[in-house]
MARBA-550674 format. One record per residue (C-alpha): residue in three letters; y, z, x. Coordinates in steps of 0.2 Angstrom, whole numbers, plus 5000, padded with zeros to 4 digits. Example, Ala and Ser with C-alpha at 12.3 -4.5 7.8 and 13.67 -1.06 7.14 Angstrom:
! residues 2
ALA497850395062
SER499550365068
//
This chain:
! residues 595
UNK531049464925
UNK531049514943
UNK531149694938
UNK529549674928
UNK528649584942
UNK529149734955
UNK528449854942
UNK526849754939
UNK526549724959
UNK526849914961
UNK525649964948
UNK524349834954
UNK524649904972
UNK524350074966
UNK522850044956
UNK522149954972
UNK522550094982
UNK521850214971
UNK520150104970
UNK520150094989
UNK520350284991
UNK518950314978
UNK517750194987
UNK518150285004
UNK517950464996
UNK516250404987
UNK515650325004
UNK516150485013
UNK515150585001
UNK513650475003
UNK513750465021
UNK513850665021
UNK512450685009
UNK511450555020
UNK511750665035
UNK511250815027
UNK509650725019
UNK509250665036
UNK509550805046
UNK508950955035
UNK508551125041
UNK507351135054
UNK505851235049
UNK505251365060
UNK503351375062
UNK502751555062
UNK501151625069
UNK499751655056
UNK500351505047
UNK499451385035
UNK499751195033
UNK499951135015
UNK499450975009
UNK499850934990
UNK499750744990
UNK501250734977
UNK501750554982
UNK500850374984
UNK500350385003
UNK501250215011
UNK500650155028
UNK502250205036
UNK503350355033
UNK504750325018
UNK504150145015
UNK504250174998
UNK505650174984
UNK506350354985
UNK507250454972
UNK509050424979
UNK509750564970
UNK508750704977
UNK509650764993
UNK508350894996
UNK506750774995
UNK505750775011
UNK505050625020
UNK503550535012
UNK502550535026
UNK501450385030
UNK499650385034
UNK499950375054
UNK501050525053
UNK500050625041
UNK498550595053
UNK499750645069
UNK500150805060
UNK498350855056
UNK497950825074
UNK499350935080
UNK498951075070
UNK497151065075
UNK497751115092
UNK499251235087
UNK498751405089
UNK500051465075
UNK499051345062
UNK497551455056
UNK497051335043
UNK497451215030
UNK497751235011
UNK497451085000
UNK498051094982
UNK497950924974
UNK497450864957
UNK497850684962
UNK497750584978
UNK498750424976
UNK497850324990
UNK496750184992
UNK494850214998
UNK495150165016
UNK496750275017
UNK495750415009
UNK494450405022
UNK495550405037
UNK496350565029
UNK494750635027
UNK494150605044
UNK495650685051
UNK495350845040
UNK493550845046
UNK494050845064
UNK495250985060
UNK493851095053
UNK492751055067
UNK493951155079
UNK493351315069
UNK494851325058
UNK494651335040
UNK495051225026
UNK495351295008
UNK495651174993
UNK496251244975
UNK496651134959
UNK496751154941
UNK495750994939
UNK495050874953
UNK495150694950
UNK493750594959
UNK495050544973
UNK495650724976
UNK493850794975
UNK493450664989
UNK494750745000
UNK494350924995
UNK492450894998
UNK492850925017
UNK493351105014
UNK492551265019
UNK492851325001
UNK493351234985
UNK494051334970
UNK494351274953
UNK495251334939
UNK494151424926
UNK494651294912
UNK494651154925
UNK493451014929
UNK492850894943
UNK493050704937
UNK491450674947
UNK490650514937
UNK490350374949
UNK491550214952
UNK492050084940
UNK493349954941
UNK494349894926
UNK495449724924
UNK496649694910
UNK496449514902
UNK497849434893
UNK497249274886
UNK497149334869
UNK498949404868
UNK499549224875
UNK498449144863
UNK499349244848
UNK501049204857
UNK500549014858
UNK500849014878
UNK499748884885
UNK499348934903
UNK499248784915
UNK497948864929
UNK497548784946
UNK496448864958
UNK495248834971
UNK493648924975
UNK492448984961
UNK492749164967
UNK494449154966
UNK494549274950
UNK496449294952
UNK496849174937
UNK495449244926
UNK496549374916
UNK497549224909
UNK496049104906
UNK494649224901
UNK494449364890
UNK493149444901
UNK492449444919
UNK491649274925
UNK489849314933
UNK490549274950
UNK491849394948
UNK490649534941
UNK489549494956
UNK490849524969
UNK491649674960
UNK489949764958
UNK489649724976
UNK491149804983
UNK491349954972
UNK489549984976
UNK489849994995
UNK491450094993
UNK490450224981
UNK489150224995
UNK490450285007
UNK491150424995
UNK489350484991
UNK488950485010
UNK490450575015
UNK490350705001
UNK488550735004
UNK489050775022
UNK490350895018
UNK489550985003
UNK487750985012
UNK487050904995
UNK485750754997
UNK486450594993
UNK485150564978
UNK485550734971
UNK487450684970
UNK487150534961
UNK486150634949
UNK487550754948
UNK488750604944
UNK487650534931
UNK487450684922
UNK489450714924
UNK489050894928
UNK490750914933
UNK491350914916
UNK491651104916
UNK492051234930
UNK490451324925
UNK489351174926
UNK490251114942
UNK489851284950
UNK488051274946
UNK488051094953
UNK488851164970
UNK490251054967
UNK491351184969
UNK491151374978
UNK492151474966
UNK493051474949
UNK494651564951
UNK496651554950
UNK497851504962
UNK498351684967
UNK496451714971
UNK496451564982
UNK498051634991
UNK497151794993
UNK495551715001
UNK496651625014
UNK497451795018
UNK495751875020
UNK495251735031
UNK496851765042
UNK496651945043
UNK498251985033
UNK498552145023
UNK498752155005
UNK500652155005
UNK501052035020
UNK501751875016
UNK500651715018
UNK501651585028
UNK501251415020
UNK502151265029
UNK502151095020
UNK501450955031
UNK503150855030
UNK504051005038
UNK502651035051
UNK502750855055
UNK504650855059
UNK504551025068
UNK503150995079
UNK502150835077
UNK503550705078
UNK503450615094
UNK505050525103
UNK504550455119
UNK505650325128
UNK505150355146
UNK503850245146
UNK504350055149
UNK503049955143
UNK502749955123
UNK501549905111
UNK502449845095
UNK501649905078
UNK502149815063
UNK501749875046
UNK501449735034
UNK501249835018
UNK501449765000
UNK501549594992
UNK502049445003
UNK503549374995
UNK504849235000
UNK506549295005
UNK507649405014
UNK507449575009
UNK507249674993
UNK506249824986
UNK505649935000
UNK503649925002
UNK503449735002
UNK503349595014
UNK504749475015
UNK504449325026
UNK506349315031
UNK506449495037
UNK504749485045
UNK504949325054
UNK506649425061
UNK505649565066
UNK504249465076
UNK505549365084
UNK506349515091
UNK504749575097
UNK504149415105
UNK505849405115
UNK505749585121
UNK504949585138
UNK504549765137
UNK503349735122
UNK501749685130
UNK500649675114
UNK500749675096
UNK499749775082
UNK499949715065
UNK499449845052
UNK499149745036
UNK498949835019
UNK499249685007
UNK498449594992
UNK499349434998
UNK500649344990
UNK501649174993
UNK500849045003
UNK502448985010
UNK503049155015
UNK501249195023
UNK501349025032
UNK503049075040
UNK502549245045
UNK500949175053
UNK501849055063
UNK502849195071
UNK501249285075
UNK500749135084
UNK502349115093
UNK502049295100
UNK500349245106
UNK501049095114
UNK502249195122
UNK500849285131
UNK500849445119
UNK499049495112
UNK499049515094
UNK497749645085
UNK497549665067
UNK497149835060
UNK496749825041
UNK497049965029
UNK496549975011
UNK496849785006
UNK497049645018
UNK496549515005
UNK497049325002
UNK498749305010
UNK498549475019
UNK497049385028
UNK497949225030
UNK499149315041
UNK497749405050
UNK496549265054
UNK497249195070
UNK497349375078
UNK496449405094
UNK495549545087
UNK495249605069
UNK494949795065
UNK494449855047
UNK494050025040
UNK492450025031
UNK493350045014
UNK494549885017
UNK494449755004
UNK494749585013
UNK494349395012
UNK494949334996
UNK495049155004
UNK495749054991
UNK497348994983
UNK498048964964
UNK499448914954
UNK499948954936
UNK501348894925
UNK501648954907
UNK501948814895
UNK503148884881
UNK503448724871
UNK502348774856
UNK502948954857
UNK504748894857
UNK504548784843
UNK503348874831
UNK503949044833
UNK505849024837
UNK506148854830
UNK506948784847
UNK506448614853
UNK506948514868
UNK507348344871
UNK507648254887
UNK508348104897
UNK507348044913
UNK507747944927
UNK505947934934
UNK504147974928
UNK504148154935
UNK506048194933
UNK505648334920
UNK504148394930
UNK503848574932
UNK504848644917
UNK503848764906
UNK504548684889
UNK503448524891
UNK501648524893
UNK501048434909
UNK500348244909
UNK498648224917
UNK499548154932
UNK500648304933
UNK499048424932
UNK498248314945
UNK499748334958
UNK499648524956
UNK497748534958
UNK497848414973
UNK499148524981
UNK498148684978
UNK496648604985
UNK497548545000
UNK498248725004
UNK496548785002
UNK495848665015
UNK497248715027
UNK496748905024
UNK495048865028
UNK495348765044
UNK496548905050
UNK495149035048
UNK494048925056
UNK495048915072
UNK495449095072
UNK493749145069
UNK492849025080
UNK491948965065
UNK491748785057
UNK492648735041
UNK491048735032
UNK490448905038
UNK492148985031
UNK492048885015
UNK490248965013
UNK491149155014
UNK492749095006
UNK493049014989
UNK494149174984
UNK492649294987
UNK493249474991
UNK492149565003
UNK492149765009
UNK492549805027
UNK490649835033
UNK490149665025
UNK491649575032
UNK491049635049
UNK489349565046
UNK490049385040
UNK491249375055
UNK492749395045
UNK493249555056
UNK492749595074
UNK492449775072
UNK492549935061
UNK493950055066
UNK495650135063
UNK497450095069
UNK497050195085
UNK495650085090
UNK496849925087
UNK498149995098
UNK496950035112
UNK496249855110
UNK497949785111
UNK498249875127
UNK496849835135
UNK497049645131
UNK498849665138
UNK498149735154
UNK499349905151
UNK498650085154
UNK500250175151
UNK501250125136
UNK502150195121
UNK502150125103
UNK503750055095
UNK503650045075
UNK504349915063
UNK505149895051
UNK506350035052
UNK506150145035
UNK507650245027
UNK507850405018
UNK508250404999
UNK510050415002
UNK510050285015
UNK509150165002
UNK510450204990
UNK511850155001
UNK510949995007
UNK510649944989
UNK512549974984
UNK513149864999
UNK512049724996
UNK512549604983
UNK510749524979
UNK509449624970
UNK510549784972
UNK509649894960
UNK507849854964
UNK507450014973
UNK508250134960
UNK507450034947
UNK505750044955
UNK505950244958
UNK506350274940
UNK504950164933
UNK503750234947
UNK504150414942
UNK503850384923
UNK502250274926
UNK501450394939
UNK499850314944
UNK500050174932
UNK501450104943
UNK500449984953
UNK499849884937
UNK501749864932
UNK502149804951
UNK500749674951
UNK501349614934
UNK503149604940
UNK502749524956
UNK501749394948
UNK503249354936
UNK504349334951
UNK503149224960
UNK503649054965
UNK502448914971
UNK500748924976
UNK499949094979
UNK498549174990
UNK498349344982
UNK497549464971
UNK498649464956
UNK497849604947
UNK497849784953
UNK496049834958
UNK495850004948
UNK494350094955
UNK493950264947
//
């Protein structure tokens, strides 16, 4: 028996050691690959080079703030908006960069993000350097970016999807009815259309009004910018869109939407001619990601005073940490606390690109923002594509708020939804529930029993109380009365320019203006910026997921699903975030699809 025990012990010990060795080797390999992926080979920028932009990835606010392919060790950084603009500005002054080549069929970015990038390209062109665009097919977003170019080339069998804007919302009530799912819905604000997909089969009049207003505002920006870039009168552009003149390469050329019908090799030859290269000389194209790493990245640790730039991007959720590209209250509270306690940080800029989310998480983040102000650190908000509902909640008490013209903001309202599955389970699956209760509300909140009138009243009262608190917070932050805020609230969404007019934001401007305003409020002239949160490469994200016990597969699954769904991924993400949501919500629960 003792011999058996010894052999068993030796076997178990050997197995444990082998497993430990495998884990060690595995992590060593991952660490090595991480180092390789992080360091990479520094690209040399040669003279007579062209900067290439292809917009293959969704453009985040902050570099790598998206789930990355953890198994592509050669994947470049996914540059955020700030770094993309920095690279373009650097290229403008760089004598080795002669021009920009845009090769993009899609540009996965919101309207505010696209406008900021396009403005940077227009500024680049003002230096006298050229921009050439080529695509097999231009979506409306890609054409908006390309319209800043000196020359727009289109494949002979291509087209320009230039038809005007539309917004589409999916409604699920018919499906829920067929499944016998009864949705208990509670909301405050007649424009709070967040719950409409679950209680209606089409838009309400109020929702149709607000959508029409903000897409009209965004379309006005689009038409105005394209008109300036292409030197085509705005009225004529609207007629071109109404006739859909971009439906073929020939009609797009006739309407002056493009300058030339050509193949990509002819686009390269055009660029070589502009640079003055011979027929057999090589065209040096450098991707903007490589250029940023080589020449545009700035690391300044010499200046003592700092402005903290905190990127709040994605859905606002309860919890410590999860999928990259969301706002988790525990994580953001810790970062804000660190910023508050750092004597070197003189002011805070909160860059928001969020449809909102959990009221509780928003409240926790807002508390830390207010504590930063109490500590003597001014807080300035810079809004990106979205700063709606919970996104506005965390912004409303800032010392100053800047929005882009194409920002969608407001949506000051709250809602709660609970699916009641009692009939579904009984009629479709033959499952029934029974319970023993110790009190009137002991089983309250379960989806397997319909709510009583008293239980429904409890939730509705809670929703209305949170809405009142939201109104009062906005009133205090924006120096208005509760009734003044209520008049422009009720869940209504506003475009950036209108938001300034009604006092929800202070001025129109980008992140640079917000940082300058923060420095001025803090009374500092010489400063550097420090960015939060720290983002990671794909392999670093993989290691982080492996070493965490909770939600360890989120980023990998998100990358796989994102790669499969492409530009449909935001709709999936919205539905998934709603399914995971708990408690009262202050958010846009549907994806605003504007085409």
